[in-house]
C-alpha positions, -999 to 999 in steps of 0.1 A, spaced: 927 -22 -421 891 -21 -408 887 -21 -371 861 -17 -344 866 -9 -308 851 -29 -279 832 -62 -276 798 -46 -282 810 -32 -315 823 -66 -327 791 -82 -317 771 -56 -337 794 -63 -367 789 -100 -364 752 -95 -362 753 -74 -393 769 -102 -413 744 -127 -399 769 -145 -375 752 -142 -342 772 -146 -309 768 -135 -273 792 -115 -253 801 -147 -234 810 -163 -267 833 -135 -276 849 -136 -242 855 -173 -246 870 -168 -280 893 -142 -267 903 -165 -239 911 -192 -264 928 -166 -287 906 -178 -317 899 -141 -324 927 -117 -329 924 -84 -311 948 -57 -302 950 -49 -264 927 -78 -255 891 -68 -265 899 -32 -273 904 -31 -311 892 -59 -334 905 -63 -370 874 -69 -391 894 -84 -420 907 -111 -397 872 -116 -382 858 -120 -418 885 -147 -424 877 -164 -391 839 -165 -400 848 -181 -433 869 -207 -415 840 -214 -391 816 -219 -420 839 -243 -437 842 -263 -405 804 -266 -404 803 -282 -439 
């Protein structure tokens, strides 16, 4: 399982895959539980985030 630690790391990952969000966006997603993380914003599962990005892109179509 690929993971990153902290919101700044997940934002950097999202930028690297051309899915740009702000820290406020990530905080809102966490509040809505749309993004899975362990320990609430501590460790993020990049495989799940990739799946979530794919779902978001399908919603936009």
